[in-house]
Structure formats: C-alpha cells, structure tokens
N, C-alpha and C positions, 0 to 999 in steps of 0.2 A: 598662921597661914597654912601650915601643913594640916592642921586639924580641919580647917575649912575645906581643903582639897579632899581629904579623906571622907568628909561628910558628903561632898558632891559626888565622889566616886561611888560611895555606898548608896546614895539616892539613885544614881544612874543604874546600878546593878539591880536594886530592888524594883525600880520602874521597868527595866528590861525583862526581869523574870515575870512580873505581873502581866506585862504586855504579851509575853510568850504564852502564858497560860490562857489568857483571854482569847488570843487569836487561835490557839490550838483547839479550844473548846468550840469556837465559832466554826472553824473549818471541819471539825469532826462531825458536826451535825449534818444530817441529811435534809437540807432545806429546799431542795429543788422540786419536791413533789407536792408541796402544799398540803392542804387538808383534804383528805379523801375518806369516804366511808371504809371501814374495815371490810375486805371481801369475805363473803360467806359462801358456803357450799350449800346449795338448796334448789328448790323448785318454786315456780311462780305461775300464776294463771288467774282465771276467773271462775268462780262458782256461780252458776245460774240456778236460782230456786224456782221450782214449779209447785203450784198449789198453795194452800193456806198453811201458815205456821200453826201447829196445834197450841192451844192455850196451856197445855201441861208440859211445854218444852222446858227442860232444865238447861241443856246446852246442845250446840251443834259445833263439831270440831273436825278438822282434818286429821286423818290418821294414816301413817305410812308404814308399810311392812316391806322387808327385803324379799320375802318369799311369798308365793301364792301356790297353794294355800299355805298359810303360816304354820309353823310347827305347833304353835299354841296361840291363843288370842292375846296373850300377854307378851308375845315376842314383838312388841311394837318398836320400830326404829325411831319414829318421831310422832309427836302429837302436837297439834297447833293450839293456839289460844282460842278461847270461845269466840265464835263468830257472832257479831251483833244480831239480836233477834229481829225478825220481821223484815229483813232486807230482801230485795229481789235479786241483787247481784252483789258479789263480794270479791274484790281483788285481793289476792294474798301473795305473800312471800313466806315460805316456810324453810327454816334452816334445818339441814339434815346433819347427822353426826359425822358422816364421812362420804367420800366419793364412792361410787359403785352403782350397781343396778338395783332399782327398787321395783318390785313386781306387783304391788297392790297399793294404790293410792285411793283413799276413799273419804267420803264425808259421812260422819257418824252422828246420830241423833240419840239423845237420852231424855226420857220423860222424868218429870219430877217424881221423887220417891221410888223410882224403879231401881232394881239391882243393876250393877254394872254388867251382868250377864245378859241383860235385856236391852242392851244398846243395839240400835238398828242401823243398817247402812242405807243412807238416802241416795247416794250416788257413788260411782266408781269412775276412775279415769280409764277411758278406752282409746286406743290408737286408731286414728282415721275411721271412726265409726264402727269398728268391729267390736260388737258387744258380746261375742262368744266367750271371751275371757279378758280380764283386766290387762291394760297396756303396761308395758315395761318402760321405765325411764332410766337412762344412763346419766349419771351426774358426775361432773368433773370437779376436782378440788378448786376452791375459790371462785367458782362460777355458779350463777343461777340459771338453771334450765327453765326457759320460759315456754308458755303455750300449753301448760298442763291444765287444761280447762275441764271442768266437771259439771254435769247437770245433776242437781240434787232434787229429787221428786218426792214431795210429801205424800203422794198417792201410794207409795210402797208401804205406808204404815197401816196396812190392813191386817185383820186377824188372821192367824194361821201362818204368819211369816216365821221362818226359822230364826231362832234367837240364840243359837249356840252352834259350835262347830266351825269349820273353816269357811262355810258359806253363810255365816250368820247375817241376817238382814237381806239376803239376796232372794229374789223371786225364783 
C-alpha cells in the first residue's frame, strides 16, 4: 500500500512539473500579434518608362546614394533587383541599409557587353517637380517611405551623354 501511495505521489509530482513547463512555455510565447511581415526600412513608388526599350538592354535597376553628388560612383547605399524588361510601369519596394536621408535615387540602365562605367541614368527622383537637383528622401527605421515615383526616359540614351563622374547619365 505504501509503495502504491509513493507511486501516486511521484506520478503527481512528475505530472505537475510537466504541466508547469508546458504552461510556462505557452505563456512565455508572444502569441497576440499573429503573423505579420517583418518591417523593413526602405522606399516605395512607381517607375514610369517612356520610350522604347533598347534591344541591347542588359538590365535596368534602382540605385540609391546617400549623397549627391556621391563621393564616388561605387558609394552605392542600395541597388535593386533587375526590373523586368519591356514594362511601361513598375511598382517597387526597395529595402535600404538604415534610416537616414538619401539624396540621389535613380533608375540606371546598362547595355549588353558595356562596361559598368558606361551605365546611364534613365531617371531620377525629384521632389514636387523641381528637376534642378535630385530630391532628398528621409527614411525612418522599420518604415517604408512611399510616393518615391520616378520617370525613366529611354530618350536620354543619346550619343554624347556623360558616362562617368558625379553626373553620369544626366543631360
């Protein structure tokens, strides 16, 4: 009889410990928020393309610099994925490395077999229609700044366009 009571007490203790750990792990989980996308720090907008896509297009991408003019062309803060060829409009969300002010946001074009120094600027983000200099965008941590719309014009791919220096690809 005493052995039976000891077994029952031992079983109750083990069950209580197991229940404690199960309940502790359940209540320690943050289950009130459900499934949400991980917040990113970035920009979003629409790129509108004008003109015909050249047959020799290797890629078109978003490029973001913190400074304008940048200290060098390789001082890139972020570069987007290749934009699908031959689209007329492209909605994008581009993740940036950190919060802060970005002073040159552009759409870059590269021809097949061209050097990376021959990349051209198709379009630049301008604030409220002021095309005298690129618009600045302030980005907050874990937020996407929207409305960063750009017109990318294939008409700028004319001979004599500057292909190096801080104004590369700009008329």
